[in-house]
N, C-alpha and C positions, 0 to 999 in steps of 0.2 A: 622542734627542741628533743636533745637527745633525751632517751629514758636512763635515768639513774638506776643502776642495779642496787637492790636492797638485800637484807639478809634472808628476808623470804625467798628472794631469787636463788642464793644460793643453798639454802636448803631443800628447795624444791629439784636442784640440779642434782643433788645427791639421790632422794629418792626417784629422780628418774633415770639413776645411771650414768649421768654424764660427768666429764672432768672439768675441774675449776684450776687457773692458772691464776698465780700471783706473782709480782716483780716487785722489786724494792725500786722507791725512787726519792730522791734527797732535796730536787731543786725542780723550777718548772718546766726546762726543756726539756728533761728525761722524763719528767711525769707526765707531760702532756705526749710524747709519743709513745710511751708505753700503753697508756690510757688509748690512744688513737690505733694502737696494735691490737686492741680486744681483750686485754687483760680483765679478768674480773674482779680484782682485788690489788690496790697498790698500798703496799707497807712502807711507811717511813718507819726503817728499820735504824736499830742503834747502832749498827752497822756501820754507820755514817762514821762514825768514832775512829773506825779502821780505814775505811775505803776513801773517805773525803778530809777528814779532819787529821788524819795521819798518826792516831794515836795506836800505840802498841795493843790496846783491847777495847772493848767495847765500856768497861766499869768506867772510864773518866767522864763518859757525856754527861752534860747535864741537861735538866729539864729545859732552860733555857736555849741551849743549842737545837736541843729535840724541835722545840716547838718555832723555832725560827726556820728551820730546814721543813716540817710540816707546813707553815705558811705559804711557804715557796711551791711545795707540791699540789697543795689545795688549789693554787691557782691555774695548774696544769691538768687537773683530773677534773673532767667534766660528766663521768658517767661509771668509773669502776666505785668500788667501794675503798674509802680512805682509811686507813688503820695506821693509828699511832703507836710506837713500841714504847712503851714505858720503861726508861732507863733504870739502872741499877740506884736503889736507896728510894727512887721515887714511889714505890708503892712496898716498901721494906719495913720502914719505921710504926707508922700508925694507920689505922683504916683511915680516920681522917685525913691525913695527909694524903693518902692513896686515892681516896675520892677526891680532893682538892686538885690533885696533878691531873686525874684522868680527866674531871672536867675543865681544865685549861687545855686540853688535845681537843675538847669540842668547841669550849666556848671562844677560845683566842685564836686556833688553829683551823676549825672546822672541819676538823676529822669526825669520820662517822662511827668510830670505834676505837679501842685501843687493846693491847695486846699486853699479858703478862707471861712471864716465865714460872714454871712451878717452882715453889719452896714450901716448906712446912707451913702449915696454917694458912696457905694463899686461897683456900675455899672461902675462909670469911673476908676476907678482902676482896677478892672477885664478887662474893654476894652483895658486898658493902656498896661498890662501884655499880653493878648491876641493878639493885634497889635504888640507886640515885638516878636510874633511868640511862645508863651509858652502857652500851653494847660490850662485852668483853671476850676477846679471842683468847684461849688458853695455849700454853706451850709445853710440853713435856717431852722426856727423852734428855739429849744433850741441851744444856740450859747454859749459854755461854757466859751471861753474867757471872755463873757462879764456878764455872768450868776449873778454873785454876785451884780451888778448894775441893774440887771432886776427882781429881787425876789427871786434870789436863782435857784437851780436846780430842774425842776420841769418841768410838761406837759404845751406845749403852743398851742395857737391856742383852747382854749377850749370853748369860744364863739365867734358868727357869726364876730362880729368886728376884732378881732386878727386873727382869722383865715383867713379873707378875706387878710390882711394884709401879712400875709406872703403866700400866694396863688400870691399875687401881685410881692413881692419879688421874688420868684422862678420865675415867669414868667419875670420879668425884667433882673434877670441873665443870662435866655436862650437867650433873645434877644440883650445883647452884646456879646454873644458867649460862654457861657460856655457849655462844652459838657456832664456833668453830673450834679446831685444835690443829695447831703446828705440831708433827713429830719430827723430832730432829734427831738424824742420827741411830737409829734403832733397827734391828734386823726384819728384813723384809715380811717376816713371818709374824714379828709383833707386831707390826705396822698394819699388816691385814687383820691380826685378831682385834685390835682396837677399832678398826673401820667398819667392822663387822659388828660390834658391840656398841656402838654408838650411834645415834640418829641423827647427830650433827655433823658436818664435813670436817673430813682431816685432811690437812695439808702437808705434803710431807717434803721433806728437803733431807737428803742422802737415808730414806727410808724405804726404798724401792717402788716399785710401780702401784701398788694394792691401794695405794691412798686415793680420796675422792679428788684429790688436786696435789699440782705440785707449785713450789717457790724456790725461785734461785734469787741470790745476790746479782743485781742489774751488771754490778760492775766485772764480777765473774763472767757473767753470759757474754759481755761486749769486750772482754779483755783488757779492762783498765785497769785492775789492780794486779800488779805483778809481784807483790811480796811474795805471795805464795797462792796456789790454787787448790781449792779442796778437791778431793778425789771423786767427791759426787757431783762434780759441778762439771756441766758441759759449755765449752766455750764456741758459742755461735759466730764471732766476728773476733777479730784482733785488733782493735782500734787503736791501741797503745802504739802498734808500728805506723798505722795509718797518720797519729798524730805527729810522731816523733819525724816522719819523712815530711810532711807537711810544713812543719815547724821549721826544719832544716831546709826546705826550699824557699820558704821567707827569708832566713836568715843569709842564704846564699844570694837570691834576687837583690836584696837591700844592699849588700856589702858591695855586689857589683854594678849597681847602681840601675838594675833592670825593673826594680820597682819603686815607686807606682811607675806607670807607663802612660800614654796618651789618654788610655781607655780608662784611668783611674782617676785622672784630673780634670777638673773643672778651671777655667779661667774667667778674666772680665772681658767684657767688650771692650773692642779696639777704642771708642770713642770715650768710654769711661777710663780706660788706661791714660788715656790722653791728659784727660781731666787732671787726673790723679799726679800724673808727672808735674802738670804745670801748675799745680798748687791750688786749683779753681773746684768751686760746684762742692766744696766740703766745709764744714764749719768744725 
């Protein structure tokens, strides 16, 4: 039986100086593939709103949509730690709502943990979720759910004052019990400072090489989302081109009568076909 990765494993990796890898997944086949590739964590990110559901931002994503996709990812993940991303408003109303929604990720979808983005007062919310027995990953720096109200998408912590705030946020989330921290779109030296200060793993996205690990949206990695590509994302494949070419070949062969061929077709035994034509042997 495959050994499941635990939070203790992730934290031990930091102490040992090893690097951690996390990718997103929103369905069974991708989750299975990235899990088999050896990632340490699989994040069912609310990025699914944009890359899977076609929304303009992540804000419209609902709990029901997140749970639907998290359940599918759970069926594909057998070894990595599976983390559900708390969508907008699911943890921003009351602490009771936050605990209930976090619990749904664990009870209904089988997630191992949840992730929450920084907001004022998030410490008490995170603590309540953790006290309920649900591990929490924090997220500081650029927080996509509130980016529109904070000047749009872009680098955070570029000056000493804002960088100090982000460092303080990360420390505060560690103090309430978060097991790891996503650092999004902050200068590399700020990410390095946070990584050195925290005893829990830091997972960078657009924050340089000094974090304890890295995460990418898998659709960016595979070249499946063509609306835009973040400057920090590396495209490891161009599956959009492969899918378009394969689909175009299918269309061409169907219209030309080349598909299906004999190798893709099953027929009936000649004697059975004779019975069919004679109208006997069937009720």
